[in-house]
N, C-alpha and C positions, 0 to 999 in steps of 0.2 A: 255738537258738531262744529259750531263756530269757534269754540274754545280750542279745538284741535287745530284748526286752520291758523288761529292766532298764535298758538304755541310754535308751530313750524315757521311762521313768518318771523316770530321773535328771534328764533335761532339764527335766521339770516341777517337781520338788521340790528339785533340787540335792543329793539324797541317795538312797542305795539303799534299796529296800524289803526287801532280804535281809541286807546287811551292816550290822553295828552301828557299824563304824568305816570311814571312807573309805579308809584304807590297804588294807583287805581287798579292795578292788575290783581292785587290781593283783596278779594271781596269779603270773604268770611273766614273765620278761623276753622280749620279742619285738619284732621290727621290722615284723611283718605285722599289718595291721588285722584284727580279728575282730568281726563284727557291729557295726561302727561304733565299736569301742573299740580304741585303739592304745596299746601299752605298749612302752617302750624303755628300755634300760639294765639294770643289775643292782640290784634293790631293796636288797640288803644293803650295797652299796658306793657306787654312783653314783645320781644322781637318776633316778627312774623316773616316767614320766608317762603317764596315761591321758587321752585327749581324746575327748569325745563332741560331735558336731556335728549340728545340726539346722537346716534351712532353713525359716524361718517365713514367707517371702514372697520375691518376686523380688529384693528388695534387702536383706533382713534375714537374717543368719546368726548363730545362737546357738552359742557354744562354751563348754563347761565342761571344765576341765583339773584333774586331781588329780595332784600331784607329791609323791613320797615321797623323802626323803633320810635314810637311817637310820630312826629312829623318828618323825621330824618329817613331818607331812603338811600340805600347803597346797592350797587350792582356789581357782581363779580362773574368772571368767566374762567373756565378751566379747561385745559386740553391735556390729554395723557396724564390726568391726575394732578397737574400743576396749574397754578394760577397763571392767567394770561391777560394782557391788556385787552380791553374791549375792541380797540382798533385792530388788534391782531387776529380776531376771529370773524370779523365782518367779511362776508363773501365766501366763507368756507361752505356754507349752505346758501344756495342761490334760488330765489323764488320769484315768480310772477303772480301777483295776487289779483284775483278777479272776484269782487263781491258786489252786491247791489248798491252798497254805499259808495262805490267808486264813481257812480254817475255824478256825485257831488263835485267831482273834479271840474265839471263844466259850469256849475252854478254856485259852488261854495266859496269859502274865503281863500285868499292867495296862498296861505300856508299849504293847502292841499296840492296846489300845482307845483310849488317849490319842492314838496315832498316827493312828487313823481320823479323829478330829475335827480334829487339827492339820493333817493333810495336806489335808483338804477346805477348811479355813479359809485355809491358805497359798495355795491355788489360787484361791479365791473372792475373798479380800480382798487378796491380793498383798502389796505392800511394807508396808502398815500392820500386818498381823498378823505378818509376818516380822520387823519391827523390834521388836515387843513380845516375840516369842519369843526373839530374839537378846539383847535387854536382860535378859530374865529369866534366861536360862542364864548370861550373863556375870556378873551379880550373884550368882547362886547359886554359881558356881565361886569367886568372890572371898570370899563369906561362908563357904564351907566351908574355904577356905584359912586364914582367920582362926580358925575353930573348931579346926582341927588344930594351931594354934600353942600351945594350952594356956596362954594368957595369963591373968593375974589377972582375975577376973570384971569388976571395974570398968573395967579397961583394955580388955577385950574389948567391953563395952557401948559405950564411947566410939568404938572403931574400927569397930564393926559398924553403928553408927547411920546413917551416910550411905548405906551399901549397903542397909540395910533399907528406907529410903525408896524407893529405886529398885525393890527387890524387891517391895514391897507394891503399888506402882502398876502394875507389869507383871503381877503375879499376878492382881490384880483384873480387869484388862483381858482376860487370857487366860481366866479362869474364866467371866466374863460372856459372852464370845464363844462359848465351848464350850457353855454351857448353852442359849443362844439357838439355836444351830445344832442341838443335840441334839433340841429340840422339833420343829423343822422336819423333821429327818431321820426321826424315828420316825413322824411323821404321814404322810410320803411313803412310807415302807416299809410301813406298815400298809395304805395304799391299794393298794400293789402286791400284798400278800397277798390282799386282797379281790378284786382283779382276776384273780388266779390261782385264785380260788375255794378258797382254803385255810382251814380252820377254825383258824387260828393267831392268837392275840392277843399282839402284841409290846409289852413294857413295858421301857423303859430308864431307869434313874435315875442321875443324876450323883452319885457318892459322893465328896464333898469332904472333905479332911482338916481343912478350916476350917469349923466349924459356922456361924459368922457372918462373912461376908466383910468386913463393915465393921469387924470387930475383929481382923483379921489382924495388925496391928502389935502389939496387946496380946499376942496369942498367941505371936508370935515372941519377944517380950521375956520372957514367962513361961516359955518353954521353952529359954531361952538356955543355962542351966547343963546341962540334960539334953542339948541338942544338942552342947554342948562335949564331954561325956563320950562321945557317939556319934561325934563327929567329922564330923557331917553335919546338914543341915537337915531336920527331921522333918515339917514341914508346908508345903503349897504345891501348886501345880498339877502339879509333878513327882511327887507322891505320890498323886494322885487316880485314881479308877477309875470304870468304868461297871458297874452292876449290871443284868444283862440277864435277863429272865424271858420265858417263852413259856407262855401259858395258866396263868399263876400259878406256874409251876415254874422253877427255875434252868435257864438254857439249857444248862448242862453236862449236865443229865439228859435233855435232848431226844434223840430218835433222830438218827442220822446223816442220814437223809432230811429230817427237820424242820430240822436245822441248815443243810443245803444250801439248802433253800427259803428260810430266813431270810436267808442270805447273798445269794442271788439278789435278793431284795426290797431288801436294803440297798444293793447295788451299783446297781440301777436307780434307787433313791432318790438315791444320790450323783450319778449322771449328771443326774438331773432338777434337783437343786439347783444344780449348776454351769451347766447350760444356761439355767436361768431367770435366774441372776445376770448372765450376759453372752451373750445370744443370738447376737451376732456372732462369738464365739470358742467354737465348739462343741468340747466335750471329745472326746478319743479313747478309745474302749474298748480296753483292753489285756487280752486273754484268753489265758492261757497254759495249755494242756493241761487245760482244765476241762470242755469239752463232753463228752468221753468218760466223765466221771464222773457226768453228769446223766442223769436218765431222759428219754425222748422229749418228755414234756410240758414239762419245765423248759427243755429245749434249744430247743423251739419258741417258748417265751415269750421267751427271750433273743434268738433269731433275729429275731423280729418287732420287737423293740426296736432291732435293729441296721440295719434297712432304711434306706437313704439317710443313714446316719450313719458318720462316720469310725471305723474300727476296725482293729486288728491282732490276728489270731487265729492261734495256733500249736497244732498237734496232731501227735502221732506217728501218728494214725489218720485218714486222709483221709475216711473215712466219717463221722467225728464232726463234720466241719465243716458249718456251715449252708449 
C-alpha cells in the first residue's frame, strides 16, 4: 500500500519522498507489476527499468521511467506518447503527502524542511521553479567539482566565475520563492490551528546561510579558499533550514500530540495553497497509515476536509478509515 502512495507522489514530483536516490526505487528484478511499478532485468548486470503510469484525462497519459545500468541511473518522462523534459511534467499531478514519517519534519535533518517548501513550489509553479532548481543543482555540482581539483587559487577564481554567475541568479530566485511561500504557508497553518481550537502559536523562520541575499556573490568569493579546503560550497539554498517554534519553544521539545496537530495544520495548509493557486487542478491527498495514529478529533478534522476532494487513504485498520 505504501508503494502505491509512493508511485502517485512520484508522478507529481518526479522523485521519491522516501528514497534519496532514484536507483533505490528498483529493489528486485521482476517482470510482474506491483502497485503500478514494473521492474525488469537484473540491476547488477542488465538495464532495469521501473515505469509509473498515470492517466490525467481521456487522451493524456503520463509515464515516468527510471532505468539503471550498473551504477548509472537515467529518468525519462513522456506525455501523449512523446518524450518530455522532467521539468515539463512536474505539477501536472499535484499531491499533498501525509505519512507517519512526515513527523521527522520537526526533528530530522534540514533537507526534510527544505523539501517541504521545494515540493510545494514545484507543484504550484511547475516548470518555472523546476528550471531554477535544476540550474542551481547543476551549477552547484560543477562548482564543487572545480573545488575538489585543488587548483591554484587564481586559476580557481577564473574557472569558477561563470558558474558563480549562474549559481547566484538561481540561488536568489529559489530563496526568494521559498521565503514568500513560507509566509503564506505559516499564515494558513495558523488559521487551521485556530479552526481546530488549539492553543498553539506556530512560528517558522527561514534560516539562510546568506545574511544578505544581494551580497551572495561577494560571500562566495570571500569563502572560496575555505570552500576549496572543504571540497564543497558552504553557502546557498542547499544549506538553508527552517527554525520552527510552537508557543515560543523549539518544536523538537513539543509533545508528540502537539507535533501531530501541527503536522495536520501544515498539511491542510499545503492543500489550501495548491488549491487556491489552480482551482481547476485539484490536488490529491495521499494519506498513508496515518489515521490510526491520530485521536478521534484530529481524525474528524481531516475527514471533514476530505469531503468531495480526491484522496487516496491506506490503512492496516479498516476502523481507522473515515
